[in-house]
N, C-alpha and C positions, 0 to 999 in steps of 0.2 A: 570371524566373529560376526554374529547376526546383529544388524543395526536397523532400528526403525527411525525413519525421518518423518517428523510431524510438520506438515506445511500449514501454516495458519493464514487464513484470509477472512474477510468480513462476512461473505456470503450474500445471498439475495433471494427474494421470494421466487418460488418455482411456479406459482399460480397467482392470479390476481386476488383471489380470496385470502391469500397468505401475506398480502402486503401489510395489513394492519398488525398481525402478530409479529411479523418481521420487525416493524418499526417499534413495537413494544419491547422486543428483546434488545433492540439498539438503545432505547432510552432508559430501559431498566438497568442497564449496566452502570454500576457505581462509578466507573471511570468516565462516564458521560454525564450522568446526573449524580453529583457527589452529595447525596442526602441520606438521612436514615431511611431504612427500608419502608417504614410505615408512611413516610412522605413520598418516597421515590415511586412506590407502586402506583398510587392513584394518579400522580403526575405523569408517569410514563403512559398510563392508560389514556389520560386526557390528550396528551400530545399526539400519541399514535392514532387516536380516533380522528383528531382534527386534521392531521397531515395525510391520512390515508387517501382521501379523494384526489389530492394533487399528485401523490406518489403513484396512484393507480394509472393516472393519465401518462405519467412518465414510462411506466412499465408496459402500457398499451403500445407506446411507440416502439418498444422492443419485442413486440409480438406476444405480450402477456406474461413474460417471466424474465428473470435476470439470466444472462449468459455466463455468469462468473463461475459457476460450478463446473460447467463443461470445459471452459477455458483453463481453469485450475487443474482439472483432470488431465488435460493435454500436457500442461507443464509438468505435472507429477509423473506421468508415464515416461516422458522424455528424460526427466531427471533420473528416475530409477534406472532406466536403461543405460544412461551415461555413467552413473556411479558404478554400476556392476561391470561395465566395460573398462573403466579407468582404474578401478581398485580391485584387483583380483584377490587380495588378502581378506576382504570382508564381503559379506552378503547384505545387500540393502533392500529395504522395502519402504515405499513412501505411503503415507497416510495423510488425508486431507481433513482438517478440522476448521469449520466455519464458526465464527463467534456469534453470529446473530440468526443463522438459519442452518438447515441440515447440510452436511452431517455435523452434529454437535459433539463436543468432547465427551459427554456422558455416554454416547453410543460408541464412538471410535475407540475408546479405551479398551472395550471388550475385544475388538479386533486386534489391537496391539498386544494385549495379554496373550491372545491365542497364538500370535506369531512367535512369542517367547524370545524377544531380543535380549542381547546382553548389554546393549546401550540404546538409549533413546536420544535423538538429536532434535531439538526444537528449532525450527527455522521459519520465522514470520515472512510472509511475502509482502512485507513493508520494508523497503530498503532503509528508510530513515525511522529511527525509533521515536515513538511517542507513547506515553503512559496510556493514552486513550485507544491505541491500536495494538501494537506489539505487546505492551505491558499488560493490557487487559487479557489478551489471549493466553499469554504465558501464565499469568496468575490463575486463570480459570483451569488450565490444564493441571497445574500443580495442586490446586484445590481438589480437583476430581481424583487425582492420584491418591491424595491423602484420604479422601472419603472412601475410596475403593481399596485402601491399604495396599496399594501397588507401589513397590519400591524397586527401582532399577537404576543403574548409573544413568544420569541424565545430563546432557550438555546443551547449552543454549547459545545460539548465534543471534545476538540481540539486534544487530544492524550491519549494514554494509554500504554506506552512502558513497564511499570512494573506492570500492573494490575495482580492480583494474578492468576486468571483463565486463562488469556492470557499466562502467563509464564507456568502454569501447562500444558496447551494444547500442547505447544511446547515440553516440557519435555516428555510428553506421546509419541508424534510422533517420537522423536529422539530415545527414548529407544527401540521402536519397531525395529529400524534398527541396533542399536549398541549392542543390547543384545547378549552376547557370541561372539562378534567380537573382533579380536585382530589386532594390527599393523595398526591402522587407524588414519587418520587426520580428525578431525571434522571441517569443513569449513563453517562458517556462512557467507552467501553471501547476501548483500543488494544492492539495486540499488544505483549507485554512484551519486555524484553531483560535479559540478565544485568547486574547492577549494575556488574560490572567493566568492561563496555563503555562505560558512561557515565563512569566514573572515568578511562578512557583517552582521553576527549575526544569521544565520540560525541554529536552534538547532538540526537539523536532525541527524548529526553524533553523537553528544553527547547522544541523546535519543536512537539511535541504540546501542551504547555502553552500555547503562544502561540495555536494553533488554537482550543483550548477557551475561552481567555480572550476572544478576539474573538467567538466564537459567543455566549457568555453575554452579552457587552456588547451585541451586536446583537439578541438576544432581548428585552432591555430589559424584563424582568419583575421586579416587586418581590417580594422574599422567595422567589426561585427557589431550590429545594433541589436542589443538584447536586454531583457529585463526579467526578473523573477516576480511573480505575482501569485495571489492565493484566491481560490474559488470556493463555492459552496457555502457561503456564509448564511447562517440561520440564527434567528433570535435577536434579542435586543443588546447583547453584550458587544463590546468592542473587540473586533477580530484583528489579527495580524494582517498587514497589507504590504504593498498596495493590492487592491482587488483586481482580479482578472477582467471583470466587467469594465472597470474604469480605464484600464490600459487599452482594451479593445476599442472603446469609444474614442479615446484620445487619438490613437494611431489610425483609426478609420477616417477620422476627420482630416488627418494629415495625408490621406490618400496612400498610406503605406499598405503593402501586402502583409498579411498577418500569418505567421507560422506558429501554431500552438504546439507545445511539447508537454505532455503529461508526465511530469518529473517524479511524482510520488506514487503513481499507479502502474503496476506491472501487468494488469489484466484489464480488458475492456469491460465496462459496466455502465450503469446509468449516468455516472458523472463524466464519462468520456463520450459515450454514444449519443446521449441526449443533451446534457448540459453543454459540452464543448461542440459537438457536431451539429446540433440543431439550434438550441437556444442562443448560444454565443455567435453562431454564424449569422443568424437572423439579426442579432444586435449589431454585428459588424456591417452587414449590408445596409441596414437602416441608417447607419451613420456614415455611409459613403465609402466603405471598404471596396477596393477594386479587385482583391483576390484574397480568399481566406482558405488556409490549408491547415491540416492537423497531422502531426507526426503520430503514428500508431503507438499504443502501449507496447512494451517489449514482448509480451506474450511468449511465443516459442522461439524467439530469436536465438540462434545457436550459441552465440557468445553469452547471452543472458543465462541460458540453462547451464552453460559452462561455468559461469561465475558462481552459481549456486553449488554446482558439483565441487568446484575448487574450494569454496568455503567449507564444505563438509569434510572433504578429504584432508585438507590442510589444517583442520581444526586442532589436531593434536600438537601442532607446532606452536600454539599460542603461548605467550609469555605472561599472561594474566592469570586469573584464578583457574582452578582445574575445570570448573563446570561452566564458565562463562567466557565467551570468545568475542571480543570486539576487533574485527579485522582491520588493522592498520589505521585505526582512528581512536582517539580517546577524547571525550568531551571535556571542555574546560570545567574547572571546579564549581562554577556557579550553577551548573545544571545538575542539581541534586537528585532529580528524578532519573537520571541516567543510571541504569543498573550496574554499570561498570565502576562507578565511583564508590 
């Protein structure tokens, strides 16, 4: 059977002149700005125009563009190779769909149709589900399919916060940094969300907590000093916390070595390479940090690619609905935004 695997990611500008349109696409998403279109459009235009100069400086630090498409391509190529090696009964081809920049769903659907798969498998490269990330990408794909009158069996792997190999890959990368290290604070940092999103039933924070809990359990280190925090806060709304910045300042003043773990990002991009590696490092040193280290995003870690492959191949074993697969985790009932409830 021919199967198409759609890998969803956020995307990033490929040139400095595309920073503003990239930001417009981000803020025009109703999952980000939940307003009627006639209000959302001018507001997204205004926000993207105001934020573009700051964002351009960030991407200048990265050489003028985001590396996320290249890195996602690397993941896609390895996953496709592994799938076809591990599952001889089926033929797999991976396609990348970015939510806010190229390649967009409206273009990729033509490539998928040309491939003529008997099944399409949707797999967000966001281990923890949020309506603002995975939910938005999945909805856009389904809307594009309806618009193009494309109907094929479609399965969705909505999240995998505690998948065994996903946890193992994090543990591997963390141990490389903390082996023989003393007097350190292990800081798990995830992208934040407005508190109101969680109160409305988004399971993201709960799922991030499950990931961290499993990693800490698997590290199996006595007296491990760790904390989960949230980064990238913007705007006047109250966000979930504690903030990564506050944790860095507090522990730097205590003369702790700081080890940052990007727990919700599986690819390097501006929020790891600039925010964590440059801005937060400077903040740490300014406040007396004696050593600042950052665990890399999982990227092409063999076990991480293996976790994605395992999710896809074992998908048919799920005990939930036919087309939706939550691997070994089910959100509590208060998280109404979880697609599995």
